N, C-alpha and C positions, 0 to 999 in steps of 0.2 A: 553600203548606205542604205539600200532597201530594207535590208534584215535589221539593222538600227532602227530606222522609221518604225517599221511594223512593229518592233519589240517595244516602242515607246507607247505606240496606239494601244496594242494589247494592254499593256501593263495599266493605262488609264483604263480602258473599257472593263478590264475584268477586275482589277485591283485597287486602283486609285480612288476612283470615283467615289466609294463609300466613306473613305477619309476626308474627302471633300466636302460631303453632305454633311458632315460633323462638325465642319469649322464654323467660326462665328461669321467670317465675312465681315460686312457692314452693316449687318441687320438691324443692331440697337435694337433686340428684342427686349421683351419685359424683363425686369428682376426679380419677379416672386409675386407678380399681382397684387399691387397696392397694399403691400404689407408694409410695416413699420420696420426697421434694421432689426430690432429685438426679437421680432417674430420670423426671420428667414434663415434661422441657424438649423433647423431640421433635426433629424433624428441622430446623425452621425456626423453634424457639422455641414460644412458648404464645401469641402473638398471632393466627396465622392461623387462622381456623374451621374446621373440618372437619368434614364431614355424613356419616353413615355411613348410606345408603340402606336397608344390610339389616339394620340392628337399630333404624334409627328413633332413632339417639343422633345428639347434635351436641356437637362438642367446641372450646372456647375458653377460652384463658387458663387451662390447666389443669383445666376444669370439664368433667362431661359431664352434659348435659341430655339427659332423653327427650322427644322432641317431642310426644307425646301426653299427657306429664304436666306440665302447666301449670295455673296457677289457673283461669282463665277456662274450659277446656273441660273440666278435672277436674271443678270444682264444677258445672257443667251436667249433666256425664254421669252424676256419682255422685247427684246429685239425681232424674234419671230412673231408677238402678237402684235407688233405695230407695222409689221412688214406687210406690203399689198399681197393679195391671192396671186398666184400664178395660173392666170385663165387666159391669158394673152395668146394671139395667134402663134407667135413664137415658141410659147411653152406646150401648145398643141402640136406644133409640129415635131418639137423634141420627144413628145410622148409618142408620137407616132412612128418616130424612126427607132426608138427603144425598142418598141413593139415589134417592130418589123425585123430587128435584129435577132430579136427572141424566137420569133417564127421562123426565120431562115434556119437558125441553129437548134431546133426544137428535134425532138428524138424521131426518126423515121424520115425526114427531110435533109438530113444532112448528106450533103454532095459536094465535090470539090467546087462545081460552080457555087452552092449556095455558102459555103465557107469564104470565097473570094468575095462572093458580093455583101456579106455580112462585114468581112474586114473593111470593104470600101466605105461601108455606112458609119463606121467608127469616127474618122475625121471629120463627117457632117455633123454628128450627134455632138462632140466636143467643141463645136462652135457656139453652141447655146450657153448662156450663162448659168443655167441650172445644172450641168454638167461637171464645170469646173475642170475641164481638160481630162477627167480621168479616162474618157474614150479613148482620148489619144494616147495615154499611158498603156492602156488596153491594147490598142494596135501597135506600139513599139515592142510591147512582151510578144505577142504573135509573130511579128515580122522577126525577132530575135528566135522563135523557136524555128521558123523557116530558114534562117540562115542556118541555125546549127544542123537543121537535116540535110541542107546543102552541104555542108561540112564532112557530115556522116558519109554522104554520096559522094563526095569527092575521096575520102578516106577509103571508101570501099573500092572505087575505081583504082586508086595507088596501090592498096593491097592486091587487087588482082594483076595490076603491072608489075608488081613486085614479086607475086607467085610464078609468073610466067619466068621474070628474070631468075627466079630461086632455082626452077627447074632446069633454065640452061646453064646456070652455072654449076649443079649437080651434075650433070652429063657431061659437062666438060672436064669436072674433075675426075668421073670414072674414065673418061677417054685418055686422058692424060697420064694415067697411071702406067709405067713402062710394064714390059711384059716380065722383066726380071724382079720386080718388086713383090715383096710376099705380104699378104694382108693377112691379119687375124679379124675377121668381121665378127662383131657381136650381135644379139639378136636385134633384127631390124635392117633394113637397106639402106637407112639414111646415112649419107657420108660422114657425118658428125659423129656417128656413134661406131664408126670403122677404124680399129687401130691399125695402123698398118708400118710395115719397115720398108722406106723408101730408099731408093739409093739417091746419093746427093743431086743428080741429075733430075730426077721425078720430084723431088723435095722442092726445087728450085722451080720447076715449071708449076707445081699445084699450090704453093705458098700464097700467092697474088689471089686466086681462085678462093681458096679458103677464107682469106681475109674478106674478100667482097661477098661471099656467102654468109659470113658471119655479121655483116653489116646489113644485108637484105634481111636477116630474120631479126635482127635487132629493130630494124624500121617498120617491118610488119606487127611485132608486138607494140611497138611504141603507137602505132597509128590505131589498133584495136583500143589500145586503152584509151587514147583523145576520144574516139568516136563513142565509147560509153561514158566517159566523164561529161561529153558534151550533151549529150541527151539527159542526162542526171541534172547537170546545171541548167539546164533549161526547164525540166521539169521543177525544180525547186525554185527557180525565180518565179514561174507562173503560179506556182502555189503561195508563196509568199505575198504576191499580189492581190491573189484572192482572199486571203487572209486579212490583208490591209483592209482591204474593201469591207469585209465582214465588221472588222474593229470599227471602219467609219459609218457604218451602220448604212450603206450602200448596198442594200440587199439584192436590187434589180443588176446591179454591175456583178454581185457576186454569181446570178445566176448565168450570166453570159459569160463571164469568167470558166465556170465550171463545163459549160457547153463548147466552148471553144477547146477546152482542155481535152475533153472525151474526143472531140473531132480531130485534134492534132496528134493526139498519142492513142493510137488504136489499139495499143497493147493490154487494153483492160486493165492495166495498173494505176487504181485510183487512190492507193495511199499516201496520205500525207507525210510527207518527212520534213517539211520545212519548219514544223514547230519546234523540233529538236534544234535545227539550224540558228531558229531565232532565240532560243533559249542559251545557246552554247555563244550567240554573240552579244551577250550581256557581259558587262566586266564584273565576273564574280569572284570573290575572295573566298577560296576554300575555308581559310583560317579565320574567317568572319563569323563563322556558327549560324544559328538560328536565333529569331526572336523569341523569347519565352515571358508567357503570362503567368505568373503566379498569385492564388488567392486563398487564404485561408479564412476559416470562420468558427471561431471557439469562443461561444459567447456566454458571458455570465453576468447574469441580469440579477439585480438587487433592487427593493422596494422598501420605502419606510413611511409612515404615516404618524401623526401627532398633531400638537395645536401649532406647529410653526411650519414654514415652508422653507424648503431645500433646493439650491441650486449648485451645481459644480462639474467640472472638467478638467480633464488632465491627459498626460500622454507619458509613457515611461518603457524601458527595457527591462527584462525579467533576467534571470539566470543564464537562460540559454540564448540571448541577445535577440529575442523576438519584440517587435515593436508593438505595443497595444496602446489603445487609446479608451476613454472614458468621458461619457457625458452624463449630467445629471438634470432635470428640468422639473419644477414645481408643477404637480398634477391637479390640484384642487385648491380650493381659496381657504379651507380651513387647515391646508398642510399635509403634504405628502410629498414623495420624490421617487424618482425611477431613474437608474443607470443601467449601461451596458457597455460591455468592453469586450476585445478578445478578435476585432476583425484585422487582417492583414490583408495588403494589396500590394502587389508590386511587379514593374517591368524589366527584365534583364536583357542585356546585348541588344539595345536598340540603338541602331546607327545605320547611315547608308548603305554601308557592305551587307549588314544582315539583311537589310529590306531588298536589296538587289538579289541576293540570294533567295530569300523566301519567293520573289517573284519568277526567278528562274525554275526553282521547284515546282512552282503553281503551273508555269507554262509547259514544262515536262508533264504534270500529271492531266494538265488540259489535253496535251496531245495523246496520252493513252484512251482519253474518253472521245473525242473527237479525231479519229485516225483515217478518215476517207472523206474524199469531197463529195460523195453523195450525203454524208451527215450534214456538211455544210448545206447543200444545196436544199434539205430538207427542213434544215433551221432557217435559212433566208425565206423559204416558201410560207414557213409559219409564223414568222416575224411578220412577213407581209400581210399575212391574212388578220394576225393580232392587231397590226396597226388599222387596217382597214376598218374591223370591228371596234376599235376605240375611238376613232374619228365618229362613226354612226352613233355609237354611246352618247358621245358628246352631243351631236346634233339633235338626238333624243330628249337629253337631260336640259338642253337650252330651252327646247319648246316647253318641259315641264316647268321652267323657271327654277332648277334645283341646280343653283350657280354652283355652291361648294363642290358637289359631286361631280358636277361638269368641268370645273378646275381642275380637280384632281386626276380625272381621266385623261384630261388634256395634256397634263403635265406628263403623265406618265406614257402616253402614245408619243408625245413630244422625244421624249428621252429615249424611246424606243425606235422610232422612225422618223427622224426629223426631216430626211430628205425625200419621203415617200411621195406621190402625187396625191395620196388622198390628203395629207398633212398640208402639203403647200397650197392646197386649191380652197382651203377653207377661206371663207370670206374676211375682210378686215373688220367689219362689223361684229359679226360674230365672235372673232378671238379678242376684241375690244372688251366685251362683257365679261369674259375671262380675266382681262388685264384689272377692270376696275374693281372687280371682286377682290383680286389678289390685292390692289393697295389699299382698299379698305381693312383687308385684314391686316396688313401690316400696319397701318394707323393706329388699329386697334391696340395692337401689341405695345405701340410705342407710347399711347396715351396711358397703358396700364404701368409702363416702365415708369413714366413719370409722375405717376399718381395723378393723372388729371380725370379724374371718375366723372365729372360732368361730360366732358369730352366723349370719353369711353361710353359712357350710357346712350349719347347721342347715335355713335357708331354702331352700337350693338342695335339699336332701333333701326338705323338705315339699312343694315344687313339682313335683319329679319323682313324687311319689308321687300327687298332685292332679291333674297334668296330664301325660298321656301323651306330649303333643308338645313339652313343655319341653326345650329344647337346654342340658345340663349342661354341654356342653364348654367354652364359654368361660368362664363365671363358676367352675367349678372350678379351670380353668388358671390365672386370677388368683388364687385363693386359694392353690392349691398353691405357685406359684411365691413368693407371698409370704412362706409358711412357711418354703420353702427359703432364700430370701435373708436371713429374718430369723435362720435356724438358721446359714448362712455367719456373720452379724456376730456372733452370740453365740460361735461359735469363733475369732473374730478376737479377741474381748473375753478369752477365756480366754488364748489366745497372749501377748496384751499384758500381762495381769496376771501371768503366769508369768515376763515380761522384765522387769518392771518399769516398763513404757511406762505411766504415768497418762493421758497425752495420748491415746495411742490407745485405751486403755481405755475413756475416757469417750465417745470419738467412736462407735466399734462399738457400746457399751450404749445411747447415743442413737439409733443409727440403727436398731437392733433394735427397740427401744420404739417408734419411731415408725412401722416399717413392721407391727408387731403388740402393740399395747400390753397386750392381755391374756394373752399368750404364756405359757402354764404354766412353760416351761423360764426364763423371766426370773428366776424367784425362786430357782429352784435353782440356776442359773450364778453369779447375782449373790451368794447366800449363800455359795458356796464361794471366791468372789474375795475377799470383804470379811469373811470370819468372823475372820482374824488381824491387820486391821490397824486402827489407831488412828483412821481415815478412818471407820470404820462407827460406833464408840461416838461420834464428834462428831456425827454424822448423827444418830443415835438421841437424844442428848441436844438436838439442835435440834429434832428432830421432837416430842419431848415438850414442850419449851418452845412450839413456835407451837402446838401442841394445845392446850394450857393458855390461850394468849392467844387461841384461835379465830382463829389467823391461818392459814385455809384457803388463802388465794389465792398466799402464798407458798410452802407445801407443794406445790400445784399447778404454779406456776412452776418449781419444782426437784424434779419428781416422779422423775426418774430416778434421782436420787441417792438419795432416800427410798425407791424401789423395791429397789434395792439393799441400803439399810442394815436394812429391816425384814424380809429373806428368812427370816430365823431364828426370828424373833417372830411367831407367827400372831396372838398379840392385837393387835400392832401392826399387822400386815398387815392385819387387820380394819377397824382405825381407818383408816388409808390407803385400803382400798378405799372405805369410806366416806366419807372427804374428797375423793376424786377423783371418785366418782361425784355428790356434790352440787356441787363446782365445775363439773364436765363438764357438769350441768344447767344451771347458771347460764349458762355459756357458750353452750350451746343457744339458750337464752331469750334472750341477747344477740344472737348471729347472727340469729337469726329476727327479734328487733325492729329490727336495724340494716337488714335487707333490705325489712324492711316500711316503715321510714322512708324508705329511699331512694325509695320508690315514692309517697312523700307520704301513707301510710296510718298517722297519729301513732296513731290508736285501736288498730289492730291492733298496731303497735309496744308500746304501754303493756301491752296485755293480754297478749303475749308474756312481757314482763317479769315482770307481776304473777303468772302461774301459773308461772313460776320462782321467783318470789321466797319461797314458804315452805320451799323446799330448802336456802336459803341466804341466810336475811336479813341476816347482818352483812356480805354483800360489797360493798365499796365500788364497784365498777363498776355492780353491779346497783342499787345505792341511787341513784347519779348518775344512770342510764340511767331510772330509775322517775321520778325528780323531775324529770328534762326531759322526757319524753313526758307526765307529767303537766300541765305547765303547756301543751304542744301540744294536748292533747286535753280540755280541762278539764271540757267541759258532759259529754262521755261519762262521765268518771273521777267526777263528782260524782255522776250517777245511779247508777253502779254501787254506790260507796261508800255513798251513802243507802240504796239497796236492801239491801245488806248488814246494815246497821245496823238498819234496821227487821226483818229477818229475823230477827236475833239476839234483838230484843225481841217478836218474835212476832207482830210487826203486820203479818199474812198479807196484807192488802189492799194497804195501803201499799206494802208490798216488793215485791208484783206490779206495782203500777202504775209504782214506779221501774225495775225489771228491763225492764218493757215499753217504757217511756221510753229506757234504754239500749240497747235492741235496735232502735229507731227512729232512734237517732243513730247505730248502727254493726251495720247488719243482719247481719255475719258473726261478731259476738260471741259466741263460745263461754261466757263467764261468765254472760251475760245468759240464754241459752239453759238453761244448766245451772239456774241459779236458778229460771227460769220452770217448769222439769221437775220440781224440787223442790218448791216451792210448790203446783204442780198436784197433784202426788201427795198433798200433806199435807191438800190442800182435799177431794180426793176419799175420802181414810181418814176 
């Protein structure tokens, strides 16, 4: 069990976290930075993942993810940022106890009395919350080593007894040989290596002695094997625990473990043999093979110019069954085209068995690089120094008001040494500054995703005021470019309206709305275009009818038409704005629920829909999703609704119990947490 747990931890620590960093999580990051859909295709389309190491962003399928903004690490990091600093009296006592253990086991001070004293301090250290009972585990392993050594001593004593018995049996054997027997003694004096011709009487006398002598020798060999196996197993168990602590980033426990190991095993053998044991414990399928990534680039580029414009794209297979793709795009207003083809990319033999096999191979390779406890000791000391230096750098950057760099340094330090004292002692106020910057940064990405350029510009201004090192050039360039393109589409819409080209008018207005839905100029331009047409009046009649029917979904689906139609009517504009906000809220809830449902989080999907339900309770899509997810997370939904009903009836105790049950069913439930907070506040009052 220890080996399997350690294998899981090491696999996460060494191999899995990079994949997790690249996952989407629920970050809702930007889709291309306020560009219209027709501008998001890119050189090779939207299916080739692209990583920007300068900004920690990854792009795939037209989506933009910040690598640090994913559910797993964001939740853990935010939990730390909101946690209080560990500077209480009990925390200081725990720190003092750990330091005392390290001093007792330090080189030059290791004695039997100090080892016993250090071991007695381990249960005391495990009583503190920060230790998470890890010192108890250490004490158990040390005690197991002592038991193994006692077993070795017992086996040695048994072998000495057996040796005396063996000598006595050999003497009896020689004495019981009759004077008339003929012996043919081979090299040596051991009776076992002596071939004798015995009389029947002598044979009868010595046969029991020979059997007893054989049993004694077998017992001695068996005891010797047990003694060696006991020590080897004790070493492997101890090494496995130290590696487990290293994978958990409990570096001070690693130092305690290595010092105990050297004190308990004084043979000077510090080689790590547990890594191969961990790799061997993984369920490797030798027939699964290895994951193979293949890529081939054989570009064929062509260009063409003229009075026209050219656009094209295609895929195909040549005579050698090679996949190829091609794309073309207009390069100038006067006419021109550019195309490229010949890129191949693929992954072979990707599966659970092959990934486990790759993890086992990685652990074996790691075992060859880190093959002694001295290396682990040095790595732990270096990690402690690096973490302390990172905390000092964070404090310095905070003083300089450079929040972007400070947040990055704190995140790196947290991932390296989450449980180090220097990290845990940071004050909550200092950590909250990093949290606020992180939230604002994520809000900026979300605003760019929905093309809310006004909000994005406000956030950019706020970030530039709070963080001196925040680079505004890239986000401002995105915002200003989108505004310019939106203005160009509006200008084309004016020209199309003047010429009576209704198709172009509709296309340009739709493009301008997609780029910047809340563009203040949209109302002005639309009002000027449609003020004298019957289209406006028909749209107003339809709008009033749909408002009366509360058919907000149809209004949202045809929002461009109604934005233009209501441009000159402030009262209708307010109604339209209210409708769009309500449906957009429902759409956002549906999008979140769909993403959570894809990950198998039915309870989270239902909660997302439930929180958006009050904004638009008559929406058919929202109601359908609510019904679907209710059946998928029936127990959680039942607990939440029962708790809410009890709360309305002012049955506080029952309501709190149901909210706690809902939180137990789904620990990430915000509805349950809000309910618990409300009831707790009522109880306190």
